N, C-alpha and C positions, 0 to 999 in steps of 0.2 A: 102426489102419491107415488111411492116407490114402485118400480116395475120388477117383477120376479122373472129372471131369465137364467138360462144355462150358460155356463162359461167354464173355461179351463183355468184352474188355479194352481200356481206353484207355491207350495207352503215352505219349502226350504231348499237350499242349494249349497254345495254341489250335490248331484245325484249320480250314482254309478250306473253304467250301462250293463245290460241292454234295457232300454226304457220300456219295452213291452212287458218286462218282468218287474222292474222297480217302480213303474208308474209314477214318474215325477209330477205329471199333470193330472189332477183329478177333476172330473166333470161334476160341478156342483151347481146348485141353485143359489144365485146371489140376488141381493137387493140393489137395484140401480136407481139412485135418486134422480129426480127430474133435472133437466139441464138448467144451469144458472145463467146469469147474464153473459152474453157472448159465447154461449155453448149450444150444442146441438145434439139431440138424440138421433142416432143413426141405426137403422136396421142393417146389420152386416150381411153382405151378399157373398163375398169371397175373402179369404185371409190366407196369405202365403206363408209357408214354413221357411224360415230364413236362418242363416247361421247366427245372426244377432240374437235371435230367440234361444238358439241352442247354446250360445255362449253364456247365457244367464243360467240355464239348466246345469251346464257342466262346471260352472263356477269361474269361468274365465273373466266374466264381467259381473261385478257385484252390484245387485240392485236390491232395494228394500223388499222384504217378503213379509206376508204373503203378497203375491202380485198376480194380476190377470195379464197373461202374456199376449203377444200378437201385435205387430206394428205395421205390416204391409197389407193394406185392405182396400176394398171398395164396398159401397153400400148405397142405401136409399134413405134420404132424409125422412124421418118420422115426425120429429117435432123441433122446430127452431126455438131456442130459448129467448128470454127477454133481450131486446136490442138487436137481434139478428133479423135484418130486413131484406137481405139479398139472397136468401135461400128459402124455399118453401117445401112443404110435404110432397114427396114424390120425386124430388130432384136426385139425379144420380151423382155420386161423389166418389173421389179417391182421397185417402188420407195421407198426409205427410208426417213422417216420424219425428220431425222437429217443428214445433209451433213457432211461427215468426211473429214477434210482437210488433214489428214495423217501426219501432222508435229507438232501439239501441244502436250503437255505432256500427256493428256489422250489418244490421238490417238497413240502415241508411246508406251503406256502401253497396247495397245489392248482394250481400253475402248472408242470405237468410239461414243457411246451414249452420252458421256460427252464432245465431241469435243467443244472446247472453241469458235473458230470462227464460227462453225456451229450453236451452240445455240445462239450466239450473233446475227447472221444474221436472225435466226428465230424470235427473239424478235423484231428486227427492221422491219420485214416484207420484207426482201430482199433475193436475192439469195446469195450464198456464196461469190460471187464476189462483193457484195454490190450494185448490180444493181437491178432495177425493170424493167421488160420487159412487164408489162401489163398497158394499158391505157384505160380509159373509158371516152368518150366525151372530150378527150384531157388531162384529169387529170390522174396522176399516181395512180395505184391500188397496194396495198400490196400483196405479195405472202404469202400463209399460209404454214408454215413449209417447205418452199422451194419447194413445189409441186403444190398447187392450182389445184387440180384434178377435181373439179366440172366444167368442161368445155370440149369442144371438143378437144382442143389441149393445151399443156403447154410447156413453156420453163423452163428447169430444169438443175441444175448443174450436170455435169458428176459425181460428188462426192455423188450424191443422187440416183444414178441409179445402179441397179444390173441386168445383163443379165441373162435370164432364159431359160430353155428348151422350145422350141417352141411347144412341144406336150402338155404342160399343158394348160387347158382351161383358157383363160384370165380373165373370170369373177371370177373364184375361185382364180386365182393367185393374184388378188388384195388384198385378205385377208392376204397374207404373208407380206405385207408392214407395217402392224401395229398389227392387232389382234393376228396373229400367232407369229410374231417376239416377241411381248411383252409378250404374255401369255406363250408360250412354252419356250422362253428365260428365263423367271423368274424362271421356274422350273429347266431348264438344266444348265443355266449359273449362275444366281444369287444364287440360293439355292443349286445347284449341288446335287439334290436328287439322292439317291442310291437305288438300287433294294431292295425291302422289307420294305423300310421306309414308314411312314404314312404322308399323305398330306391332308390338308383341303383347299378348295377354297371357299371364301366368296364373292359372287357376280358373277352371271353366265351370263354376257353378252358375246360378242364376245371374249374379252380378257380372261375372267374367264373360259369359256369353252375351249378355246385354252390351258390354263394352265392345265385344267383337262385332255385333251387328251395327253398333254405332260407328265403328271404324269403317265398315263397309258403306254405310250411308254417307260418311264424310268423303268417300272417294279415296281412302288410303290405298297406296299402291301395293305394298307388301304387308300381309297380315299373318303374323306368326301366332299359333296357338300352342300352349304348353300345359300339360296336365299329366296326372298319374294314371288316368283312365283312358283306355283305348276307345271305349264307347263314347266318351265325351269328345275325344279328338275326332271321331267319325262325325258327330253332330257339328263340330266346329267346321269341318270341311264342307258339310252340307249348307252351312250358313255363310260361307264365303272365305274361310281361312285359305290362304295360299300355301302355307307350310304348317305342318304339325310335328310336334316332337314329344316323346315320352319324357316326363320329368325325371323318371327313375333311371334313365340312361346316363351313366357316368360321363359320357362324352357329349351330352346334350348342349352344354354351353358352347363348346368348341364348334359343334356342328351348326348351331344357330348363327354364331358369329361368321363362320365360313359362308353360310348360305346367304347372309345379308351384307356381305362385304364389310365386316367389322362391327356389326351391331345395328340395332334399329334406332330410329329417331326417338320413339317413345315406347317404353316398356312399362306395362301396368301390372302391378301385383294385386291379385284379387282373391288370394287364398287365405289371408289372415295368418300367414306363417313366415317366420324369419327366414327359413330356408328358401321359401318361394321368393321373398324379397331379395335375398342374396342372388338368386338366379336372375331375377329381373334386372338387378344392378349390373351384373356381369355381362348381360347381353345388350346393354345400352351402349351406343356408339359414343365416341368422343364428341362432346358438345351436345349430347342428347339429354333427355329427361327421363328419370325413373319416378313413377308415381305409384302410390299405394292407396287403395280404398279398402283393403282387408283389415279387419280389426283383430290384430293379434292379441294374445294374452298381455296385459299391461306390464307384467313383470319380465317379459322377454325384451331383449335389447339387440341392436344391430350395430356393429362397429365397422367403420370404414376410414381409410387414411385421408385426412384433409388435403394432402398434396394432390391427390387425384381429382378432387373437386376443382382445385385451382388450375393445375396443369392441363386438365382435359375440359375445363369449363363445363363441368357436369352440373345438372340440376336434379335435386331430390325433393319431392314435395308430396304432401298428403292431399287427399280428396275426400271430403266428407259430404255425403248426400249428393255427390256429383257436382259440388259447388253450385247447386241449383237454386233458383228462385221458383218454388213449386208452382205458384199461380201463373208464372210465365212459361215454365218449361214442360210441365205435365201436359197441358193442352197442345203444345208444339209436338211433343213426342207421340201423342195419340193421333194427331193429324198425319204424321209420317207413317204410323202403323196402318191407318186407314188407306193410305196410298200404296201400301205394300212395301214400303221402304224400311220398316222396322218389323220384321216378322216375329213379334213377341209371342204369338200363339205357338210357335215351334219350341219355345222354352218350357212348355208345360209338360211335366211328367205324368200328371194325372190329378184327379180330385179325390178328396177324402171326406168322411163325416167327422164331426167333432169327436166322436167316440174312438176314432182311429188315430188320434193325434200322437200318442206315444209311439206307435209303430211307425208313423210317418217320420218322427225325429230319429228313430233308429236308421231308417233308410238314408236320411240326410247325413247323419253322422258317418255312415259307411261309404258315402260318396256315390250312392246308387240313384240319386234323384237330382234333377236340375231344379225344377220348381213344382212343388205339390201345393195345391190350393184346397183349403177347407171350404166347402159350400154349406151354407146354413139353410 
């Protein structure tokens, strides 16, 4: 029997700002079909507002509509579907925004973020099984990243779910599904930063500040934070940044290179902006690595001279989902959080109700929030 629940639905994109007026997300009663084989019905506890959701609303990332948005979430298992034997009702869980099939070449190599069936399903707006379990007024609604967390309940593939310690507050646990996994993972897995090395983070949203606390946890020696917001730079200093620079300063690149004796070992671009990536590249030292986890508009390009890559032995690389294996890394990061070594709670701007979601995306778009979490 279908379950009738409230959820935020995006019917078309792009949508103009301000979202408090244009109301791109409408709160509707949807029908949620029971979980199929290897699927789970989850009661959503917390769902973070992320730029990946915003990029669907503003048209930077095209997804099939109508779609139930939301991909960074925590919840409680309500009903395991057929064949799910390792989860039970009442288990606390965090969702991963790429389901990992376990059988494709990337999964076999330990690169679950690149799971081929998982990413294909996300592009189609289906679960890993190929099914859609959401309907609105009788019409099918697409899933977002296999999660669709902006609702009271969600049907999710077992391959998108990680069981967590029930002692962790569920509101904060939601951030481990995207911001923490992506940011900390970029430092730990993608770049493999070692103690004493220097790191710069360009763009201090939830993912960027997660990267910063990841660099602190790794024992990085010099940690440079770059952003357009003085408020976010203040937060960065509180979280352990040794140096902070305003991105709008025309002399910022020269000042950073001077302060770091020619540039940093690792520069991470987390703003989803070509200009931010250019800054990150220019503040990377000879022989260093520039990594990006920001999802820029797919039509935007970045040009660099190949001779610099050769003559300076530079490395440029991407980082998707923090190069994580969710079932391995989310519990590790939660353990560090519980030890006080990853202060994820300090990334929280505040909580919202589902009805306040459009206003929340306005704040995110204006750069006024780090992580806002909808609580159900």
